[in-house]
C-alpha positions as CSV (number, residue, x, y, z in Angstrom):
1,X,47.4,-34.6,-10.2
2,X,49.5,-31.8,-8.7
3,X,48.3,-29.3,-11.3
4,X,44.7,-30.3,-10.5
5,X,45.1,-29.6,-6.8
6,X,47.0,-26.4,-7.5
7,X,44.1,-25.2,-9.7
8,X,41.6,-26.0,-7.0
9,X,43.7,-24.1,-4.5
10,X,44.0,-21.2,-6.8
11,X,40.2,-21.0,-7.4
12,X,39.5,-21.4,-3.6
13,X,42.0,-18.6,-2.7
14,X,40.5,-16.2,-5.4
15,X,37.0,-17.0,-4.1
16,X,37.9,-16.4,-0.5
17,X,39.7,-13.2,-1.6
18,X,36.6,-12.0,-3.4
19,X,34.4,-12.8,-0.4
20,X,36.8,-10.8,1.8
21,X,36.6,-7.8,-0.6
22,X,32.8,-7.9,-0.5
23,X,32.7,-7.9,3.3
24,X,35.3,-5.1,3.4
25,X,33.2,-3.0,1.0
26,X,30.1,-3.7,3.1
27,X,32.0,-2.7,6.3
28,X,33.2,0.6,4.7
29,X,29.7,1.5,3.5
30,X,28.2,0.6,6.8
31,X,30.8,2.8,8.7
32,X,30.1,5.7,6.4
33,X,26.3,5.3,7.1
34,X,27.1,5.9,10.8
35,X,29.2,9.0,10.2
36,X,27.4,12.4,10.7
37,X,29.8,14.0,8.2
38,X,28.3,11.7,5.4
39,X,25.0,13.5,5.6
40,X,25.8,16.7,3.7
41,X,23.3,18.6,1.6
42,X,24.4,17.0,-1.7
43,X,24.0,13.5,-0.2
44,X,20.6,14.4,1.2
45,X,19.5,15.6,-2.3
46,X,20.7,12.3,-3.9
47,X,19.0,10.3,-1.2
48,X,15.6,12.0,-1.7
49,X,15.8,11.5,-5.5
50,X,16.8,7.9,-5.0
51,X,13.9,7.2,-2.6
52,X,11.5,8.8,-5.1
53,X,12.9,6.6,-7.9
54,X,12.9,3.4,-5.8
55,X,9.7,3.7,-3.8
56,X,7.4,6.5,-5.2
57,X,7.9,5.8,-8.9
58,X,6.9,2.2,-8.5
59,X,3.7,2.9,-6.5
60,X,1.1,2.4,-9.3
61,X,2.4,-1.0,-10.3
62,X,3.1,-1.9,-6.7
63,X,-0.4,-1.1,-5.5
64,X,-2.0,-3.0,-8.3
65,X,0.1,-6.1,-7.7
66,X,-0.5,-5.9,-4.0
67,X,-4.3,-6.0,-4.5
68,X,-4.1,-8.8,-7.1
69,X,-1.6,-11.0,-5.2
70,X,-3.2,-10.2,-1.9
71,X,-6.6,-11.4,-3.0
72,X,-5.3,-14.5,-4.7
73,X,-2.8,-15.6,-2.0
74,X,-5.1,-15.1,0.9
75,X,-7.9,-16.7,-1.1
76,X,-5.8,-19.8,-1.4
77,X,-4.8,-19.7,2.2
78,X,-8.4,-19.4,3.4
79,X,-9.7,-22.2,1.1
80,X,-6.9,-24.6,2.1
81,X,-7.4,-23.8,5.8
82,X,-11.1,-24.5,5.5
83,X,-10.4,-27.7,3.5
84,X,-8.1,-29.1,6.2
85,X,-10.2,-28.0,9.1
86,X,-8.0,-25.1,10.3
87,X,-10.7,-22.4,10.5
88,X,-9.6,-21.6,14.1
89,X,-6.1,-20.9,12.8
90,X,-7.0,-18.9,9.7
91,X,-6.0,-15.5,11.3
92,X,-2.6,-16.7,12.4
93,X,-1.9,-18.4,9.1
94,X,-2.8,-15.3,7.1
95,X,-0.7,-13.0,9.3
96,X,2.3,-15.3,9.4
97,X,2.4,-15.9,5.7
98,X,1.5,-12.3,4.6
99,X,3.5,-10.3,7.1
100,X,6.4,-12.5,7.9
101,X,7.1,-14.1,4.5
102,X,5.3,-13.0,1.4
103,X,5.2,-9.2,1.8
104,X,9.0,-8.6,2.4
105,X,10.2,-11.2,-0.1
106,X,7.9,-10.1,-3.0
107,X,8.8,-6.5,-2.4
108,X,12.5,-7.4,-2.5
109,X,12.0,-9.2,-5.8
110,X,10.2,-6.2,-7.3
111,X,12.7,-3.7,-6.2
112,X,15.6,-5.9,-7.3
113,X,14.1,-6.2,-10.8
114,X,13.5,-2.5,-11.1
115,X,15.9,-0.5,-9.0
116,X,18.8,-2.9,-8.3
117,X,19.5,-3.6,-12.0
118,X,19.3,0.2,-12.7
119,X,21.8,1.0,-9.9
120,X,24.1,-1.8,-11.1
121,X,24.0,-0.5,-14.7
122,X,24.5,3.1,-13.5
123,X,27.6,2.3,-11.4
124,X,29.1,0.1,-14.1
125,X,28.6,2.8,-16.7
126,X,30.2,5.4,-14.5
127,X,33.2,3.0,-13.9
128,X,33.7,2.4,-17.6
129,X,33.4,6.1,-18.4
130,X,35.9,7.0,-15.7
131,X,33.3,9.2,-14.0
132,X,34.2,7.8,-10.6
133,X,37.8,8.8,-11.1
134,X,36.7,12.3,-12.1
135,X,34.7,12.6,-8.9
136,X,37.7,11.5,-6.9
137,X,39.8,14.2,-8.7
138,X,37.4,16.8,-7.5
139,X,37.8,15.4,-3.9
140,X,34.2,14.1,-3.8
141,X,33.8,11.1,-1.6
142,X,32.0,8.6,-3.9
143,X,30.9,6.5,-0.9
144,X,29.1,9.4,0.7
145,X,27.8,10.9,-2.6
146,X,26.9,7.7,-4.6
147,X,26.8,4.6,-2.4
148,X,25.4,5.6,1.0
149,X,22.3,7.4,-0.5
150,X,21.4,4.4,-2.6
151,X,21.9,2.0,0.3
152,X,19.7,4.1,2.6
153,X,17.1,4.5,-0.1
154,X,17.0,0.8,-0.5
155,X,16.5,0.2,3.2
156,X,13.8,3.0,3.6
157,X,12.0,1.9,0.4
158,X,12.1,-1.8,1.3
159,X,10.8,-1.3,4.8
160,X,8.0,1.1,3.8
161,X,6.9,-0.8,0.8
162,X,6.9,-4.1,2.7
163,X,4.6,-2.6,5.4
164,X,2.4,-1.1,2.7
165,X,2.2,-4.4,0.8
166,X,1.3,-6.3,4.0
167,X,-1.5,-3.8,4.9
168,X,-2.9,-3.9,1.3
169,X,-2.6,-7.7,1.2
170,X,-4.5,-8.2,4.4
171,X,-7.1,-5.6,3.5
172,X,-7.7,-7.1,0.0
173,X,-8.0,-10.5,1.5
174,X,-11.2,-9.5,3.2
175,X,-13.0,-9.6,-0.2
176,X,-12.3,-13.3,-0.5
177,X,-13.0,-14.0,3.2
178,X,-16.3,-12.2,3.0
179,X,-17.6,-14.1,0.0
180,X,-16.1,-17.5,0.9
181,X,-16.8,-17.6,4.6
182,X,-19.5,-14.9,4.9
183,X,-17.3,-13.0,7.5
184,X,-18.2,-9.4,8.1
185,X,-15.5,-6.7,8.3
186,X,-15.6,-6.3,12.0
187,X,-15.0,-10.0,12.6
188,X,-12.2,-10.0,10.0
189,X,-10.5,-7.1,11.8
190,X,-10.8,-8.8,15.2
191,X,-9.4,-12.0,13.6
192,X,-6.3,-10.2,12.4
193,X,-5.8,-8.1,15.6
194,X,-5.9,-11.2,17.7
195,X,-3.5,-13.1,15.4
196,X,-0.8,-10.5,14.9
197,X,2.0,-10.3,17.3
198,X,4.9,-7.9,18.0
199,X,7.2,-10.6,16.6
200,X,5.5,-10.3,13.2
201,X,6.2,-6.6,13.0
202,X,9.9,-7.1,14.1
203,X,10.4,-9.8,11.4
204,X,8.8,-7.6,8.8
205,X,11.1,-4.6,9.6
206,X,14.3,-6.6,10.1
207,X,13.8,-8.6,6.9
208,X,13.0,-5.3,5.1
209,X,16.3,-3.8,6.4
210,X,18.3,-6.9,5.4
211,X,16.7,-7.1,1.9
212,X,17.0,-3.3,1.4
213,X,20.7,-3.4,2.3
214,X,21.7,-6.2,-0.1
215,X,19.5,-5.0,-2.9
216,X,21.7,-1.9,-3.2
217,X,25.1,-3.1,-1.8
218,X,25.5,-6.0,-4.2
219,X,24.6,-4.1,-7.4
220,X,26.9,-1.3,-6.4
221,X,29.8,-3.7,-5.7
222,X,29.1,-5.6,-8.9
223,X,29.1,-2.3,-10.9
224,X,32.5,-1.4,-9.5
225,X,33.9,-4.7,-10.9
226,X,33.2,-3.7,-14.5
227,X,36.3,-3.5,-16.7
228,X,37.1,-0.5,-18.8
229,X,34.9,-1.7,-21.7
230,X,31.3,-1.2,-22.6
231,X,31.0,-4.9,-23.2
232,X,31.7,-5.4,-19.5
233,X,28.6,-3.5,-18.4
234,X,26.0,-6.3,-19.2
235,X,28.3,-8.9,-17.7
236,X,28.6,-6.9,-14.5
237,X,24.9,-6.4,-14.3
238,X,24.2,-10.1,-14.9
239,X,26.7,-11.2,-12.3
240,X,25.3,-8.7,-9.8
241,X,21.7,-9.8,-10.3
242,X,22.6,-13.5,-9.9
243,X,24.5,-12.7,-6.7
244,X,21.7,-10.6,-5.5
245,X,19.0,-13.2,-6.0
246,X,21.2,-15.8,-4.2
247,X,21.6,-13.4,-1.3
248,X,17.8,-12.8,-1.1
249,X,17.2,-16.5,-1.0
250,X,19.9,-17.0,1.6
251,X,18.3,-14.3,3.8
252,X,14.8,-15.9,3.4
253,X,16.0,-19.4,4.2
254,X,18.0,-18.1,7.2
255,X,14.9,-16.3,8.5
256,X,12.8,-19.4,8.2
257,X,15.5,-21.4,10.1
258,X,15.7,-18.9,12.9
259,X,11.9,-18.7,13.2
260,X,11.8,-22.5,13.5
261,X,14.2,-22.7,16.4
């Protein structure tokens, strides 16, 4: 019995220690993001390339999925609202679901699958190949050169793509509204303009910032945990993606709880 409780205590202490290490790493990265000295020409170049990879390179697929999901999701919302006699609330329901919830969360999932896994693999490979130690030998701050640009690119890409997704989703939803309810474009625009509030924009931006931050911080931290073996790379990537998806769901649930207060 004593050994059982000792094992539980050991696991608990290791878990708390790992949580503490994560928050320490987040704090260090956040502090470097605030330092003007971090924004040197080399860092800016890495940031531009990372934004291009994260946001611009994904645009064709992103636009297509925005139109498809926007039409389908809003079609379902409109049909259900009409079925349950909520025609007078259609505008508010469309805006709340599209802008507050679906656009940022779906964008986060897409970036996590494409960019976060790539960043996780990249950092883990650099750790195994001792490239991080080489950068330190040349007095290059790996936080400024590697981590901060990727975190900033995640935030910028997430916020901009979430806004773009919400706009395309609302615009593509007009197709279904027009054919299902016979609503003209002018009436649809007025419906959305009267329904949208400043709170919706703030929620979209804040969730984009939170999602963008964790979609890069967690993969970077997980990549740093890879051991000096190539077999450790897929393990680090798998652990990082699991933790990332848990973090995304925690942020989403927390957002829903705060909005319900």
